[in-house]
N, C-alpha and C positions, 0 to 999 in steps of 0.2 A: 770410503768407510774403513777405518782401521780395524784390523783383525786382532782379537784378544783371546788368549787361552786362559781360562779360569780354573784354578784348583778348587774343585767342588768336593767337599769332604763328607757331606751328609749331615752337616750341622747347620744351625740357623744363620751364623755369620756369613759363611760362603754363599748360602742360598740368597740372602738379601744382597750380597755383593753382585750376584747375577742380575737381580732386579735393577740395581743402580746402574750397572753397565748398560743394560738395555735402554734405560731411560736416557742415557747419554749417547745413544745411537751407535754403539760399537757393534761390530760383527763378532758375536761371542760363540766360542766352542768350550765345552766343559770337559775336564779330565779328572777322573778319580784316581788318586795315587795309592798303589798298594806297595808298601815298603817293608813289610815284615811277614814272613811265612811261618806261622806257628807250627805247622806240621814238620818242617825241616829245621827250623832254628831253635825250637824249644825241645828240651829234654822231656819227652812225654811222660816218662816214668815219674810218678810222684807229683805230677802237676795237675791237680784237680780243676784248675781254672781253664785248662786248654780248650775244652769244648765251648765254654763261654766266650773265650777270646775269638775263636773262629766265628761263632755266631755274631758277635759284636761287629767284626769286620764286615760280614755279609750284610748285616742290618744297615751299616753306614753306606755301603755301596748301593743297596736297594733304595735307601732314602735319597741318595744323590740322584739316582735314576728317576725316582718319582718327581723330584724337584725339577730336573731337566725336562721331563715330559710336561709337567705343569706349565713351564715357561717356554715350551717349544724350542728347546736348545739341544743340539747334538751332544752326545757324551761318549767318551771311551774310557776304558780302564787300562792303566799303564802300570807295569811292574818296574820298580826301581829297587828290588830286593838286594841285588848284588851290590849296587852303589851304596845302599844304606849300610849293609854289613861291612863293606870295606872301608868306607869313609866316615862313618858315624859310630857304629856299634863297636868296632875294634878299638877305636880311640877311647870310647866310653869304658871298655874293659881295661885298657892299658892304664888309664888314669886311676881306676880303682885299685889296680895292682900296685900303684905307686903310693897308695894311701890317700889319694886326693878324692874330692867330691865333684865329679864333672857335671856339666849341664848339657845333655844331648840336644835340647831344643835349639841351642845356638847353631850347632853343626847341622841340624835338620834343615835349618833355613839356608845356611851358606853352601852346603854340599848337595842338598836334595831339592828343596823347593825353588831355590834361586840359582841352581847350577844344572843338575840333571834335568829337572823339569823345564827350566829355561831353555836348555839346548834342544829338548824335544819340541818345544813350542816354536823356536826359531827355525828348526829343521822342517817344520810344517808350514812355513811361510807366515807365521804370526808376526805382528808388529810389537806386541806387548804381552806380558802376562799379568794376571791379577790374583790376589789372595785376600782372604777374609780377615786380615790382621787389623787391629785397632792401631793405626799409624797413618801419617800423612806424608806426601811427597811434595816438596817445593823446589825452587831453583834459586841459588845464590851465586851471583857473578857467572851465570851461564852454566853452573854445575848442579847436578841433582843433590838435594838435601833431604835428610830424613827428619821429620817433625813429629813431635808428640801428638797423640790423638786428642780429639776434643774431650772424650771421656777419659779423664785422668785415672779413674779407678780401673779401667780396662786397657790402658795404654800398654802396647806390646813392643815399643821401640827397644826395650832392653834385649829382647830376643832377636831383634833385627840389627843390633848395633854393629855387627861385624860384616855387614854387607859392603861390597865394594861399590864405587860410583858406577861402574859398568853394569853391575847387577841392578842397582837402584834405578838407573836410567830407564831400564826396560820394564819397571814394575808399576802397577797401579794398586791402590788401597781404597776400594770404593766406599768402605764404611768408616773411614778415618774421621769424617766430619760428623758422625752420628754417635749418639749415646747408645748403650746397650738397650735401654728402655725403648728408644726410637726404633732400633733394629727389630726388637720383638714386635712392636706395633705394626711395622711394615709387613712383617711375616704374617701376622694375624689378619691384617687388612687384605692381604693377597691370598689368604686361605692356604698357605703353604703347609704341607704335611709335617714339616719339622718346626713349625712355629713355636711349639712349647717343649721342644726336645731339650733335655738337660745338656749343659756344656760338657765336653769331654775333658777328662783329667788323666793323670798318669804320665808315663814316659812317652815322649814323642813317637808316634806311629806304632807303639807297642801297647799302650793303654794301661789300664789299671791292673796291678798285680800285687800279690803278697811279695813285697820287694825283696826281702831277705831270701826267701825261697827261690825267687826268680834268679837272683844274682848267683846263688849257690850252684845253679846249673852250669855256670860258665867259669867261675873262679873258685879255686880251692881255698876256703877260709882256714886260717891258722889260729888256733886258740893261743892266748897269751895272758899276760898279767895286766890287771887294772891297778894303777898306783896313783898316789897323790904326787904333787911336784917334788916333795921332799923325799920321795922314794918309799913311803909307807904303802905296803901291800893292802889292797882292799878286797879283791876277789879276782877270779879269772874272767876274761872276756871271750866272746865267741868268734872273734876275727875282726881286725881293724877295718875291713871293707864295710862292715855293718854300721859304722859310727861316723858322725860328722861333727865338726866343731860347733859348740853351743848346744848340742843335743841333750835333752833331759829324759825323754821317754825311752823305755827299753833298756835302761842300764841295769835294772834289777837290784839296785841298792837303795837303802833307806831303812831307818830304824836300827842302824848299826850301833852297837854298844860303844859308849864313850864319845859319840858324836851327837850334835843337836839335830833338830828336825828340818833344818834348811835343806832345800833340794840340791841334788848333785847334777853337775853338767860336765860334758866332755870339754876339756880345755886344750887338748893337744894329743899328738900321736908321735911316738918315737919309732920310726920304721926300722931302724937298725936293731932294736931290741924287741920289736913287736909288742911294745907297751902302749896301753891306752892310758892317757893322763886325765884324771878327773879331780874336780874340786867342788866345794859347796858355794852356792850363791850365784844368782843370775848375773850380778855385776862383779864377779871375781875379776881382779885386775888383769889376770893372764889372758882373759878373753878379749881384751882391748888392744888395739894397735893404733899407730898414727902415721904409718907409711907402708907401702908395699911396692913390689915390682910387678908390672903387668907386661906380659909378652904376647907375641903374635898379634900386635895391634893393627887394626884397620882404622885409618884416620881419613875422613873425607874433608875436602876443602883445603884451605890454607893450613899448612903444617907449622907455620911460625906461631909459637905460643906466647910471644911477647905481649905484655899489657892486655891480656885477655882473662876473663873470669869464667871458670869452669866448675861444674858440679859432677858428681859421680854417684852411680848406684852400684853396689856390690852384690845385691840380690834383687830379684824381681819384687816389685811393690815396696821396696825400701824407700824411705824418704831420701831426697837429694842431700848429699854431703858436699860441703865446700872443699875443693881440692886445688892443689897446685900441681901442674903437670910439667915434667922435665924429660926431654928425650935423652935416653942413654945410647941408643943406636936407632936405625931406621924403623924398627918394629918393636922397640922396648921403651916403656915409660916408667919413670919413677913417679909414684902418686903419693903426695903428702896431704894428710887431712888432720889439721891441728885440733879439731874437735874430735877426739878419739871415737872410733867406731868399733862396735862389738861384733865378734865372730866373722871377720873378713877371712874367707876360706880359700886356700889354694885349690885350683881346678875350676872354681866358679868364674863367671864372667864379670868383668867390670865394664860398665857402659858410661860414656862421657858425654856431658851436655854443655852447651853454651846457650843458656836460656831455654827456649823450646826446641832448639835444634840438637839432635843427637849426632855428635860429630864423629863418633866411632866407639870402638871397644876392643877388648882383648881378654886374655885369660890370666887370672891372678896366679903368680908363680911363688913368690916368697913374701912373708908378712913380718913386719918389725914393729917394736915399740922403741922409738929412738933408734939406737944402733943394735939393739938386742933382737936377734932372730927368734921368732916363735917356732916351737916344734909343731907346726901345723902340717 
């Protein structure tokens, strides 16, 4: 009987994963990961959500324990706080300091769930690890492949796109063949205490926050000027770290004299002058690009791209975009998308697909329209 260590988060997806693993006759042990310490990592002063955060962490752990007890499964709590801080959160902050918009969920998977957690499991003589992600694993030419989940609305392969073959080989995704509705029904039928628990949101392992206030605890925001592309001054901004490409809400502009009522959007950032670039119109041309450079690419399977058809997602839940992929070096791809895409944003992840197979992914570095570099 193979030994599996399951990441049990206190939510319904990982709880039903435990049920499915037991159905498949695995010898399962559960682990609750604690990766953020609010008392030491947060600036307590001026943070009214701190007590709620601590409470939420404890509720999740207690829920995980209740599920483990219900399903007669041993559970332990493991801290990966240092690993998260060094390998995920510091990168998160450095990207914001560069004016980018990072996605910590990607590094949560590659550095914590499928690296630190995987090492812990292998050190305890496990054969495999399991997570409650909506994804599937298959095999192509004897190599592990990451496949889209059956439930396309919940598919999480975007967040798993940068896993290596070695990481994927040791992974199980017990609910990848189920829809969210089926997962809820299984939880209800088994009378799990988390059957109707709301799905978690917010920053990976940190949770829901008043984001600008949270970020200000770690990065000094510099106020600057908000301008149109032609240099026309609009107003002052609160700090480039608080804005992302395509953003509409929170700009604090509208009803300005001599301008029509069309909404304003962030169309770029000029880091050298600390200028936020804004224009009117959801479909403003400067928001669109047709190629970008993606770095730190993990690519599974055959790296020969000749005569193959790929699509890409540049954001979670985004529709697939037809792309042409060209290697610039071993870990850098030029990605061309003739049907222009809106708000492709440096720092975000790009995930690449060949049909239902997620072949890999990397981080968006530079964005272009033809040969013109965007100030993103």
